[in-house]
C-alpha positions as CSV (number, residue, x, y, z in Angstrom):
1,X,80.4,103.4,98.8
2,X,84.2,103.9,98.4
3,X,84.7,102.4,101.8
4,X,83.5,98.8,100.6
5,X,85.8,99.2,97.3
6,X,88.8,99.6,99.7
7,X,87.5,96.4,101.3
8,X,87.6,94.7,98.4
9,X,90.9,95.7,97.2
10,X,92.3,94.4,100.7
11,X,90.0,91.0,100.0
12,X,91.4,90.4,96.9
13,X,95.3,91.1,97.7
14,X,94.7,89.2,100.9
15,X,93.6,85.9,98.7
16,X,96.3,86.6,96.0
17,X,98.9,86.2,99.1
18,X,97.3,83.1,100.8
19,X,97.5,81.3,96.9
20,X,101.0,82.2,96.5
21,X,101.6,81.2,100.6
22,X,100.2,77.6,99.9
23,X,101.9,77.5,96.9
24,X,105.2,78.1,98.7
25,X,104.4,75.1,101.1
26,X,104.8,72.9,98.6
27,X,107.9,73.8,97.1
28,X,111.0,72.1,97.6
29,X,113.7,73.8,95.8
30,X,114.6,77.6,96.5
31,X,114.9,79.6,93.2
32,X,117.3,82.4,92.8
33,X,118.6,82.5,95.6
34,X,121.4,85.0,94.3
35,X,118.6,87.4,93.0
36,X,118.6,89.7,96.0
37,X,122.5,89.9,96.1
38,X,122.6,91.9,92.5
39,X,123.6,95.1,93.1
40,X,120.9,97.1,90.0
41,X,118.4,95.2,88.1
42,X,115.4,96.0,86.3
43,X,111.7,95.0,85.1
44,X,108.2,96.2,84.5
45,X,104.9,96.8,86.3
46,X,101.6,95.9,84.9
47,X,98.8,97.2,87.1
48,X,95.2,98.7,88.1
49,X,94.6,102.1,89.5
50,X,91.5,103.8,91.6
51,X,91.7,107.1,91.3
52,X,89.5,109.7,93.8
53,X,89.8,112.9,95.1
54,X,89.9,114.1,98.8
55,X,87.5,117.4,98.6
56,X,86.9,120.5,100.5
57,X,83.6,122.4,100.1
58,X,83.3,125.8,100.9
59,X,80.4,126.3,103.0
60,X,78.6,128.1,102.1
61,X,79.9,129.0,98.2
62,X,80.0,133.0,99.8
63,X,83.1,132.0,102.1
64,X,85.2,132.0,98.6
65,X,86.4,135.6,98.2
66,X,86.8,135.1,94.2
67,X,82.7,134.2,94.1
68,X,79.9,136.2,92.3
69,X,76.5,135.2,91.5
70,X,76.3,134.4,87.5
71,X,74.0,137.1,85.3
72,X,72.2,134.3,83.3
73,X,72.4,130.9,86.2
74,X,69.4,128.6,86.2
75,X,69.7,127.2,88.7
76,X,70.1,130.7,91.2
77,X,73.3,130.0,93.3
78,X,74.2,133.0,95.7
79,X,76.2,133.7,98.6
80,X,73.9,131.4,100.8
81,X,74.0,128.3,98.4
82,X,75.6,125.1,99.6
83,X,77.4,123.3,96.7
84,X,79.2,120.0,97.7
85,X,80.6,117.8,95.6
86,X,82.5,114.3,96.1
87,X,84.0,111.1,94.2
88,X,81.1,108.6,94.9
89,X,81.9,105.6,92.8
90,X,85.7,104.8,91.9
91,X,86.7,103.9,88.7
92,X,89.1,101.2,87.1
93,X,92.5,102.6,85.4
94,X,95.8,100.9,83.8
95,X,99.3,101.7,84.9
96,X,102.4,100.1,83.0
97,X,105.6,100.9,84.3
98,X,109.6,100.1,84.5
99,X,111.1,98.7,87.7
100,X,114.7,99.9,88.4
101,X,116.1,98.5,91.7
102,X,119.3,99.5,93.3
103,X,120.7,97.1,96.5
104,X,121.1,99.5,99.6
105,X,121.4,96.8,102.2
106,X,120.7,93.1,102.4
107,X,117.0,94.2,103.5
108,X,116.6,97.5,101.8
109,X,116.0,99.1,98.2
110,X,115.6,101.9,96.2
111,X,113.4,101.9,93.7
112,X,112.4,104.2,91.0
113,X,109.4,103.3,88.6
114,X,108.8,105.6,86.1
115,X,105.4,105.2,84.0
116,X,102.0,105.7,82.4
117,X,98.6,105.7,84.8
118,X,95.2,106.4,82.8
119,X,91.9,106.6,84.7
120,X,88.9,109.0,85.4
121,X,86.9,110.3,88.1
122,X,83.3,111.1,88.1
123,X,82.6,114.2,90.3
124,X,79.3,114.2,91.4
125,X,77.1,117.3,92.9
126,X,74.3,118.2,95.1
127,X,72.9,120.3,92.4
128,X,72.6,119.4,89.0
129,X,75.5,119.6,86.4
130,X,74.6,121.8,83.5
131,X,77.5,121.3,81.4
132,X,77.3,123.6,77.9
133,X,79.0,120.4,76.1
134,X,76.1,118.4,76.8
135,X,72.5,118.6,75.4
136,X,70.9,117.8,78.9
137,X,71.7,118.0,82.8
138,X,74.2,115.5,83.9
139,X,74.0,113.4,87.3
140,X,78.0,113.8,87.4
141,X,81.0,115.6,85.9
142,X,84.1,113.3,84.8
143,X,87.7,114.0,84.9
144,X,89.9,111.9,82.9
145,X,94.0,111.9,83.9
146,X,96.6,110.7,81.9
147,X,99.4,110.5,84.4
148,X,103.5,110.5,83.7
149,X,104.3,108.8,87.2
150,X,107.8,109.2,88.8
151,X,107.7,107.3,92.3
152,X,110.6,107.2,94.1
153,X,110.5,104.5,97.0
154,X,112.5,102.6,99.5
155,X,111.7,98.9,99.8
156,X,112.3,97.1,102.8
157,X,111.8,93.0,102.8
158,X,111.5,90.4,105.4
159,X,113.7,87.8,105.5
160,X,113.4,85.4,102.9
161,X,111.0,82.1,103.7
162,X,111.6,79.4,101.0
163,X,110.3,81.1,97.7
164,X,108.4,83.9,99.1
165,X,109.4,87.2,100.9
166,X,106.8,90.0,102.4
167,X,107.7,93.5,102.5
168,X,106.8,97.4,102.4
169,X,107.4,100.4,100.6
170,X,107.4,104.0,101.7
171,X,108.4,107.3,99.7
172,X,107.1,110.0,97.0
173,X,106.2,110.6,93.8
174,X,105.9,113.3,90.8
175,X,103.0,112.9,88.6
176,X,102.4,115.0,85.8
177,X,99.0,115.4,84.2
178,X,99.6,115.5,80.5
179,X,95.8,115.6,79.6
180,X,94.3,118.1,77.0
181,X,91.9,120.5,78.7
182,X,90.0,123.1,77.8
183,X,88.4,126.4,78.6
184,X,85.5,125.8,79.1
185,X,85.7,122.4,81.5
186,X,83.7,122.8,84.3
187,X,86.7,121.9,87.1
188,X,90.4,122.4,85.7
189,X,93.1,120.7,87.5
190,X,96.9,121.5,87.9
191,X,99.0,119.6,86.0
192,X,101.9,118.9,88.9
193,X,101.2,116.4,91.8
194,X,103.3,115.5,94.5
195,X,102.5,112.6,96.6
196,X,103.6,110.6,99.9
197,X,103.5,106.8,99.0
198,X,102.8,103.8,101.2
199,X,101.9,100.1,100.7
200,X,103.2,96.7,101.0
201,X,103.5,93.7,98.6
202,X,104.9,89.5,98.6
203,X,107.8,88.4,96.6
204,X,107.7,84.8,95.2
205,X,110.6,83.5,93.2
206,X,110.4,81.4,90.0
207,X,112.7,79.7,87.9
208,X,113.4,82.5,85.6
209,X,111.5,85.7,87.5
210,X,110.6,87.0,90.7
211,X,106.9,87.9,90.8
212,X,105.4,90.2,93.2
213,X,102.0,91.3,94.2
214,X,101.7,94.9,95.8
215,X,99.2,97.4,96.9
216,X,99.9,100.9,97.4
217,X,98.4,103.7,98.8
218,X,99.2,107.9,96.8
219,X,98.0,110.3,99.2
220,X,98.3,114.1,97.0
221,X,100.5,116.9,99.2
222,X,99.3,120.0,96.7
223,X,96.2,121.4,96.1
224,X,95.4,120.5,92.3
225,X,92.4,122.9,92.1
226,X,93.0,124.3,88.7
227,X,91.7,128.0,87.6
228,X,88.3,129.2,87.5
229,X,86.9,128.1,83.9
230,X,86.8,131.2,81.6
231,X,83.6,131.6,78.7
232,X,80.0,131.1,79.5
233,X,80.4,128.4,81.5
234,X,78.8,128.2,85.0
235,X,81.7,129.3,87.5
236,X,80.3,128.1,90.5
237,X,81.4,124.2,90.3
238,X,84.7,125.3,90.6
239,X,84.6,128.3,92.7
240,X,82.6,125.8,95.3
241,X,85.9,123.7,96.0
242,X,88.2,125.5,98.2
243,X,90.7,122.4,98.7
244,X,91.2,119.2,96.2
245,X,93.6,116.8,96.9
246,X,94.0,113.7,94.4
247,X,94.4,109.9,96.2
248,X,95.5,107.1,94.4
249,X,95.1,103.3,95.2
250,X,97.4,101.5,92.8
251,X,97.3,97.3,92.4
252,X,100.8,95.9,90.9
253,X,101.9,93.1,89.3
254,X,105.7,93.6,89.1
255,X,107.9,90.9,86.8
256,X,111.8,91.5,87.7
């Protein structure tokens, strides 16, 4: 299911690039010919994001030395039980950012894009999800996130063709999740996250601004599984997970 979503992303990007390229073929006047010669310029970004988890589960759950069966367990989870989780569907979120771009060479820019992202991930298990905050068993556990984003990227640009210029980006990012969590959450996350990022896009020059369409993948570098919940909440939904890394796909529209 997720692979189909990713294919749809690339098809959408390709369609947009074809439209821009088709428009460029009709363009007879080159706009903003000195735009890329500026040392520093600014702008803003609007975009969609799709949050995902790369999940590694204990198999069985007893491989986790911290696992202890609960006395009042409706599902009778023990050391030999297989408890698996994954994200089955991707949910669109929203991203907004400020663009700060520093010209390094004719073809290289250093870009800092601080902003905020809002998204959700639904963690699906192979067993019923029993949450004390719900009146009935669930088919998934929802984890909502609000990130403060701090990506620092290198942008490598191809040579300009009329009013168009393709490019690739790569670099890293730090994200701070400022969502409020409770002691009774089934699965808790750590707040800080470090990411490696790579992607590509297409610049198009209009008479008064530059518009860019960009697709970017962010790969989490650190385990973001937080502490096991306390209280009466079942702990095996968290203790069954060995490693939880965040991955993000972002489709951005830059206005500079």
